[in-house]
N, C-alpha and C positions, 0 to 999 in steps of 0.2 A: 423546641421539640425536635428531636433528630428524625431524619428520614428513615423509613424502614428499608432494609437492604433490598427487598423485592421491588421497591419502587425506584431504585437507582437506574439511571439511563444506561443503555448498552453502548459501549465504545468499541470501535475497530482499531486494532493496534498494528502499526507498521514499524519494522525495525530495520535499520541499516547496519549490516555486519561490518567487521573490521576490513574485510577484503572486498566489500561491495561498494558500488558507486550509486546505488539507488536503494530505496526502502522497499521491503517486501512485506506483504500481509502476513502477520504472525498469528493472528487469532482475534478473539473478542473477549471482553470482560465487562462487568458491571462496576460502576463507581459513581460516587455522588457528584464529582466534579472533575475537571480536566487535570488538575494537579494530582489528585488521588489516582486517577486513571494512569498517569505516567508512572507514578510510584509503584502501583500494582503491576503494570506492564513490565517494569524493570524486574520486579521480583518473579513474575511468572514466566516471561519470555526471554530473559537474558541472564539466567542463573549462572552460566559459565563464563560470564564477561565477554560474550561474543558480540555484543552490540556497541555501537558508538553513537547512535542517535535513535530516538523513539518519537514517533508521531502517534497521537491519538485523535480520533475523529468521531463525533457522535454518529452512531449508525443511522439515525433518522435524518442526517444531513447529507448522506450519500445518495446520489442519483445514478441509477444504472440503466443500461440499455436492456431491452427485452430480448432474450435469445430467440424468440419467435420472429423477430424483425431483422435477424442477421443478414438475410439476403439483401434487403433494401438498404441496410446500413453499410455493409461492407463490399457489396458487388461493384459499386462505382469505382473503387480503387483498382480493380482489375484492368480497367481501360487506361490506367495511367502508369504504363510500364516504366516510365522514367523514375518512378519512385522505388523501383526494385534496385537493390544494391549491385546488381550485375553491371550497371553502367558506370560504376565508379571504381577507380583504382585506389587502394589504400597505400599511402606512402610508407616506406620503410621507417621504422622508429615510432610509429603511432601505436600506442599501447591500448587505448580504449576508444572504441567506436560503438 
């Protein structure tokens, strides 16, 4: 017996563009499995052949931080000034950082 479409899991779609070095969140879609999610993501999010790679992740497998906890999560980084890029010189010829 086939699954009803409204019972399909939700997938988050990430696409890497031809000019990109990383995947960007493109949107969400419902699909019965990962293979179909990739095929549907290709059809929905890369219609103009702009993608070179697609990731799909079940939405229920993503763990996110709570925006209300941003102070306790991100403030400790402010005391680590060595992490700021102002302390580093980028050599000539380096294209991507």
